[in-house]
N, CA, C and O of each residue as an XYZ file, in Angstrom:
500
protein
N       0.845     -1.121      0.340
C      -0.091      0.312      0.064
C       0.876      1.127     -0.049
O       1.908      0.865      0.569
N       0.806      2.311     -0.851
C       1.565      3.399     -0.663
C       1.273      4.257      0.169
O       0.116      4.661      0.285
N       2.070      4.607      0.757
C       2.110      6.052      1.627
C       2.840      7.087      1.637
O       4.053      7.032      1.439
N       2.406      7.817      1.795
C       3.195      9.237      1.529
C       3.023      9.950      2.872
O       2.024      9.856      3.585
N       4.263     10.769      3.166
C       4.214     11.228      4.720
C       4.785     12.783      4.462
O       5.760     12.966      3.734
N       4.232     13.653      4.987
C       4.622     14.880      4.481
C       5.170     15.241      6.077
O       4.804     14.765      7.152
N       6.189     16.274      5.767
C       6.983     17.033      6.955
C       7.458     18.128      6.474
O       7.561     18.402      5.278
N       7.814     18.899      7.534
C       8.442     20.428      7.251
C       7.743     21.560      7.117
O       8.144     22.633      6.666
N       6.610     21.265      7.554
C       5.953     22.527      7.840
C       6.268     23.376      8.976
O       7.103     23.179      9.858
N       5.305     24.557      8.784
C       5.407     25.043     10.161
C       5.348     27.034      9.977
O       5.117     27.449      8.841
N       5.464     27.602     10.594
C       5.276     29.079     11.012
C       6.440     29.799     10.533
O       7.532     29.529     11.034
N       6.363     30.527      9.786
C       7.668     31.649      9.254
C       6.849     33.010      8.919
O       5.657     33.128      8.636
N       7.811     33.958      9.033
C       7.788     35.215      8.414
C       7.880     35.217      7.020
O       8.462     34.316      6.418
N       7.267     36.311      6.380
C       7.009     36.726      5.032
C       8.618     37.064      4.686
O       9.363     37.732      5.401
N       8.974     36.414      3.371
C      10.100     36.447      3.024
C      11.273     35.309      3.388
O      12.438     35.350      2.993
N      10.640     34.229      4.285
C      11.647     33.342      4.732
C      11.557     31.899      3.876
O      10.933     31.783      2.821
N      12.209     30.964      4.452
C      12.338     29.942      3.522
C      11.645     28.730      4.659
O      11.462     28.981      5.850
N      11.310     27.365      3.987
C      10.654     26.145      4.287
C      11.329     25.168      3.193
O      11.620     25.453      2.031
N      11.499     23.965      3.855
C      11.657     22.802      3.190
C      10.883     21.610      3.631
O      11.093     20.879      4.599
N       9.895     21.557      2.679
C       8.968     20.370      2.763
C       9.578     18.922      2.363
O      10.265     18.692      1.368
N       9.232     18.127      3.218
C       9.879     16.498      2.638
C       8.670     15.971      2.550
O       7.675     16.363      3.158
N       8.774     14.565      1.362
C       7.738     14.056      1.140
C       8.656     12.368      0.834
O       9.316     11.894     -0.091
N       8.188     11.887      2.269
C       8.938     10.307      2.008
C       7.876      9.321      1.328
O       6.754      9.337      1.834
N       8.058      8.602      0.416
C       7.338      7.924     -0.346
C       7.771      5.727      0.203
O       8.874      5.190      0.309
N       6.496      5.169      0.381
C       6.652      3.841      0.561
C       5.806      2.939      0.042
O       4.715      3.291     -0.409
N       6.141      1.895      0.045
C       4.648      0.822     -0.415
C       4.582      0.438     -2.028
O       3.724     -0.325     -2.472
N       5.578      1.053     -2.827
C       5.666      0.678     -4.237
C       7.077      1.124     -5.128
O       8.045      1.794     -4.768
N       6.845      0.624     -6.119
C       8.303      0.754     -6.576
C       7.665      2.274     -7.571
O       6.688      2.354     -8.316
N       8.677      3.301     -7.184
C       8.414      4.762     -7.872
C       8.779      4.997     -9.115
O       8.203      5.861     -9.777
N       9.867      4.203     -9.645
C      10.281      4.663    -10.837
C       9.365      4.873    -11.934
O       8.688      3.852    -12.051
N       9.049      5.728    -12.774
C       8.009      5.578    -13.875
C       6.804      6.658    -13.049
O       5.920      7.182    -13.727
N       6.863      6.818    -12.073
C       5.632      7.659    -11.429
C       6.264      9.325    -10.967
O       7.315      9.457    -10.340
N       5.619     10.199    -11.300
C       5.455     11.540    -10.908
C       5.078     11.829     -9.407
O       4.049     11.421     -8.868
N       6.216     12.712     -8.713
C       5.204     13.039     -7.454
C       5.121     14.601     -7.316
O       5.976     15.467     -7.498
N       4.188     14.649     -7.045
C       3.699     16.261     -6.677
C       3.260     17.198     -5.155
O       3.226     16.803     -3.990
N       3.074     18.043     -5.517
C       3.019     18.925     -4.251
C       1.674     19.970     -4.770
O       1.704     20.719     -5.747
N       0.639     19.794     -3.916
C      -0.653     20.651     -3.892
C      -0.847     21.501     -2.791
O      -0.142     21.323     -1.797
N      -1.728     22.438     -2.806
C      -1.731     23.240     -1.552
C      -3.110     23.682     -1.625
O      -3.663     24.070     -2.654
N      -3.722     23.586     -0.276
C      -5.348     23.923     -0.177
C      -5.368     25.238      0.955
O      -4.839     24.988      2.038
N      -5.830     26.341      0.803
C      -6.014     27.622      1.646
C      -7.284     27.439      2.134
O      -8.086     26.910      1.365
N      -7.693     27.784      3.341
C      -8.732     28.114      3.812
C      -9.768     29.023      2.745
O      -9.638     30.157      2.285
N     -11.120     27.720      2.537
C     -12.040     28.489      1.702
C     -12.046     28.229      0.450
O     -13.055     28.278     -0.254
N     -10.279     27.763     -0.145
C     -10.281     27.925     -1.644
C      -9.980     26.042     -1.838
O      -9.850     25.141     -1.009
N      -9.963     26.073     -3.289
C      -9.965     24.809     -3.949
C      -8.374     24.577     -3.896
O      -7.542     25.480     -3.806
N      -8.103     23.172     -3.970
C      -6.667     22.635     -4.063
C      -5.990     22.946     -5.294
O      -6.501     22.570     -6.349
N      -5.036     23.505     -5.296
C      -4.057     23.998     -6.058
C      -3.098     23.410     -6.599
O      -2.682     22.786     -5.623
N      -2.274     23.075     -7.624
C      -1.004     22.383     -7.982
C      -0.125     23.730     -7.660
O      -0.187     24.945     -7.846
N       0.852     22.610     -6.975
C       2.231     23.454     -6.794
C       3.081     23.497     -7.702
O       3.268     24.506     -8.382
N       3.890     22.106     -7.879
C       4.693     21.799     -8.512
C       4.795     19.667     -8.504
O       4.271     18.799     -7.806
N       5.504     19.660     -9.373
C       5.710     18.171    -10.004
C       7.040     17.760    -10.495
O       7.715     18.631    -11.043
N       7.522     16.563    -10.383
C       8.902     16.029    -10.551
C       8.455     14.527    -11.268
O       7.507     13.849    -10.872
N       9.142     14.255    -12.140
C       9.259     12.755    -12.922
C      10.224     12.033    -11.390
O      11.129     12.631    -10.808
N       9.878     11.124    -11.158
C      10.717     10.515    -10.367
C      12.100      9.712    -11.040
O      13.019      9.381    -10.290
N      12.141      9.515    -12.080
C      13.331      9.081    -13.010
C      13.142      9.879    -14.388
O      12.135     10.160    -15.038
N      14.135     10.066    -14.525
C      14.577     11.231    -15.766
C      14.468     12.576    -15.518
O      14.578     13.103    -14.411
N      14.201     13.247    -16.795
C      13.982     14.741    -16.661
C      12.918     15.320    -16.338
O      12.031     14.492    -16.547
N      12.376     16.446    -15.870
C      10.881     17.165    -15.848
C      10.749     17.564    -14.591
O      10.925     16.903    -13.567
N      10.316     19.081    -14.755
C       9.924     19.392    -13.450
C       8.596     20.375    -13.622
O       8.097     20.571    -14.730
N       8.283     20.736    -12.882
C       6.710     21.583    -13.326
C       6.086     22.444    -12.166
O       5.805     22.119    -11.012
N       5.941     23.779    -12.903
C       5.632     24.097    -11.562
C       4.513     25.229    -11.962
O       4.269     25.392    -13.158
N       3.807     26.038    -10.941
C       2.703     26.663    -10.887
C       3.714     28.213    -11.432
O       4.897     28.497    -11.242
N       2.608     28.943    -12.149
C       3.282     30.418    -12.527
C       3.505     31.257    -10.990
O       4.433     32.030    -10.752
N       2.376     30.870    -10.026
C       2.473     31.562     -9.134
C       3.867     31.446     -7.783
O       4.128     32.256     -6.894
N       4.545     30.087     -8.123
C       5.670     29.673     -7.245
C       7.044     29.562     -8.280
O       8.079     29.020     -7.893
N       6.906     30.117     -9.565
C       7.898     29.691    -10.509
C       8.818     30.289     -9.758
O       8.352     31.133     -8.991
N      10.087     30.117     -9.719
C      11.330     31.040     -9.219
C      11.391     31.447     -7.796
O      12.071     32.342     -7.293
N      10.633     30.702     -7.287
C      10.720     30.899     -5.582
C      10.724     29.584     -4.999
O      11.497     29.361     -4.067
N       9.893     28.609     -5.469
C      10.146     27.352     -5.125
C      10.992     26.350     -5.677
O      11.619     26.811     -6.631
N      11.220     25.298     -5.472
C      12.414     23.865     -6.328
C      11.675     22.741     -5.996
O      11.116     22.905     -4.911
N      11.514     21.963     -6.361
C      11.247     20.735     -6.246
C      12.434     19.470     -6.566
O      13.177     19.561     -7.543
N      12.474     18.711     -5.947
C      13.950     17.925     -6.026
C      13.496     16.512     -5.435
O      12.551     16.385     -4.657
N      14.304     15.456     -5.911
C      13.981     14.105     -5.349
C      15.219     13.580     -5.139
O      16.186     13.833     -5.858
N      15.250     12.552     -3.778
C      16.344     11.835     -3.606
C      15.835     10.403     -3.808
O      14.896      9.932     -3.166
N      16.508      9.764     -4.727
C      15.651      8.296     -5.372
C      16.234      7.329     -4.008
O      15.416      6.657     -3.380
N      17.547      7.327     -3.661
C      18.068      6.941     -3.031
C      16.901      6.583     -1.099
O      16.740      5.641     -0.322
N      16.539      7.690     -1.196
C      15.681      7.848      0.384
C      14.222      7.737     -0.061
O      13.327      7.932      0.762
N      13.940      7.419     -1.381
C      12.293      7.576     -1.491
C      11.524      8.819     -0.930
O      10.481      8.727     -0.282
N      12.206     10.095     -1.278
C      11.671     11.299     -0.590
C      11.820     12.408     -1.726
O      12.801     12.431     -2.469
N      10.797     13.304     -1.805
C      11.057     14.513     -2.538
C      11.145     15.534     -1.761
O      11.145     15.343     -0.545
N      11.215     16.480     -2.141
C      10.975     18.308     -1.322
C      10.702     18.832     -2.015
O      10.820     18.576     -3.213
N      10.161     19.912     -1.451
C       9.978     20.937     -1.959
C      10.833     22.272     -0.656
O      10.750     22.421      0.563
N      11.467     22.871     -1.585
C      12.337     23.896     -1.241
C      11.630     25.189     -1.467
O      11.550     25.508     -2.653
N      10.902     26.312     -0.279
C      10.274     27.163     -0.708
C      11.000     28.550     -0.090
O      11.147     28.599      1.131
N      11.305     29.308     -0.648
C      11.709     30.837     -0.460
C      10.955     31.800     -0.761
O       9.881     31.558     -1.313
N      11.399     33.323     -0.421
C      10.759     34.386     -0.717
C       9.362     34.032     -0.290
O       8.473     34.415     -1.050
N       8.974     33.313      0.883
C       7.341     32.972      1.103
C       6.699     34.516      1.395
O       7.155     35.572      1.835
N       5.443     34.071      0.923
C       4.513     35.396      1.199
C       3.161     34.964      2.252
O       3.209     33.964      2.968
N       2.318     35.625      2.218
C       1.457     35.355      3.185
C       0.446     34.520      2.540
O      -0.002     33.664      3.303
N      -0.070     34.513      1.307
C      -0.597     34.037      0.288
C      -0.192     32.618     -0.157
O      -0.753     32.037     -1.085
N       0.874     32.069      0.606
C       1.506     30.839      0.165
C       1.273     30.016      1.577
O       1.922     28.997      1.818
N       0.411     30.483      2.374
C      -0.368     29.883      3.685
C      -1.391     28.883      3.123
O      -2.442     29.240      2.590
N      -0.965     27.465      3.298
C      -2.083     26.798      3.106
C      -1.545     25.652      3.620
O      -0.418     25.664      4.114
N      -2.308     24.522      3.556
C      -2.110     22.848      3.802
C      -1.436     22.462      2.651
O      -1.904     22.740      1.547
N      -0.150     21.713      2.805
C       0.440     21.411      1.544
C       0.754     19.939      1.404
O       1.560     19.341      2.116
N       0.027     19.394      0.396
C      -0.117     18.134      0.069
C       1.023     17.551     -0.940
O       1.498     18.094     -1.938
N       1.317     16.256     -0.362
C       2.492     15.639     -1.468
C       1.403     14.356     -2.078
O       0.672     13.656     -1.378
N       1.514     14.314     -3.185
C       0.727     13.265     -4.217
C       1.901     12.445     -5.209
O       3.097     12.644     -5.423
N       1.046     11.569     -5.624
C       1.946     10.482     -6.745
C       1.128     10.243     -7.923
O       0.046      9.695     -7.712
N       1.407     10.524     -9.044
C       0.663      9.689    -10.296
C       1.631      9.167    -10.791
O       2.751      9.566    -11.112
N       0.774      7.623    -10.854
C       1.581      6.649    -12.058
C       1.285      6.636    -12.836
O       0.223      7.230    -13.023
N       1.930      5.970    -13.965
C       2.078      6.064    -15.174
C       2.542      6.929    -15.656
O       3.261      7.652    -14.965
N       2.282      7.301    -17.379
C       3.004      8.420    -18.023
C       2.449      9.649    -17.512
O       1.242      9.627    -17.272
N       3.150     10.826    -17.276
C       3.224     11.530    -16.174
C       3.466     12.870    -17.463
O       4.560     12.592    -17.955
N       2.924     14.131    -18.165
C       3.288     14.667    -18.842
C       2.932     16.166    -18.600
O       2.849     17.057    -19.445
N       2.708     16.252    -17.018
C       3.106     17.769    -16.711
C       1.538     18.404    -16.170
O       1.365     19.605    -15.962
N       0.349     17.244    -15.975
C      -0.775     17.616    -15.643
C      -1.169     18.158    -14.213
O      -0.972     17.478    -13.206
N      -1.772     19.495    -14.171
C      -2.043     20.192    -13.066
C      -3.396     19.784    -12.235
O      -3.846     20.242    -11.184
N      -3.851     18.798    -13.063
C      -5.274     18.577    -12.100
C      -4.997     17.545    -11.274
O      -4.232     16.626    -11.565
N      -5.797     17.695     -9.892
C      -5.416     16.947     -8.697
C      -6.141     15.450     -9.067
O      -5.819     14.787     -8.081
N      -6.841     14.668     -9.835
C      -7.669     13.888    -10.783
C      -6.686     13.194    -11.000
O      -6.886     12.054    -10.580
N      -5.308     13.367    -11.640
C      -4.562     12.829    -12.076
C      -3.654     12.216    -11.237
O      -2.896     11.388    -11.743
N      -3.571     12.472     -9.967
C      -2.976     11.878     -9.000
C      -3.444     11.360     -7.961
O      -4.227     11.866     -7.157
N      -2.675      9.682     -7.952
C      -3.147      8.331     -7.669
C      -3.446      8.394     -5.865
O      -4.534      8.188     -5.328
N      -2.316      8.691     -5.262
C      -2.455      8.750     -3.693
C      -2.033      9.992     -3.284
O      -1.171     10.601     -3.918
N      -2.554     10.437     -2.283
C      -2.035     11.690     -1.099
C      -1.839     11.295     -0.081
O      -2.311     10.272      0.415
N      -0.710     12.458      0.645
C      -0.477     12.422      1.817
C      -1.379     13.175      2.672
O      -2.305     13.774      2.125
N      -1.207     13.250      4.297
C      -2.115     13.726      5.105
C      -1.992     15.284      4.751
O      -3.057     15.901      4.793
N      -0.735     16.073      4.375
C      -0.368     17.316      4.600
C      -0.088     17.751      5.686
O      -0.377     17.225      6.761
N       0.598     18.918      5.491
C       1.451     19.638      6.644
C       1.405     21.003      6.266
O       1.852     21.435      5.204
N       0.777     21.777      7.281
C       0.565     23.165      7.502
C       1.803     23.843      7.268
O       2.874     23.569      7.809
N       1.566     24.846      6.336
C       2.365     26.295      6.351
C       1.978     27.641      6.636
O       0.959     27.972      6.030
N       2.438     28.450      7.314
C       2.013     29.199      7.643
C       2.681     30.592      7.638
O       3.416     30.862      8.589
N       2.482     31.568      6.588
C       3.367     32.569      6.556
C       2.729     33.891      7.405
O       1.514     34.077      7.473
N       3.586     34.654      7.950
C       2.853     35.644      8.559
C       3.503     37.197      7.943
O       4.620     37.167      7.426
N       2.954     38.159      8.006
C       3.014     39.296      7.358
C       3.991     40.164      8.361
O       4.289     41.325      8.080
């Protein structure tokens, strides 16, 4: 059974940085893609970034491009989201997700098959 466990959330001041981690287990992930989504209170869940587990290819929402970086450590089965220059509008619960099969950069949450429990990120002004 696939399990995704996020960590690294917390409270940070605007302009600060945080690094989120997502440890995956339960299945072989080569050929899959890992994504980060977020959901703020009263808003729909939105795509943040994604990366293929093997080979090239990373994708970012325009709202985070240039500030966030997604990366992976295949040996640790872990995906990271380095967040810099954080803004109050980045405040949300951040979710890790995995998409099996061919992934071509979809931003739709329906494309992803398994989800973590989420980790809260709060950016104060």
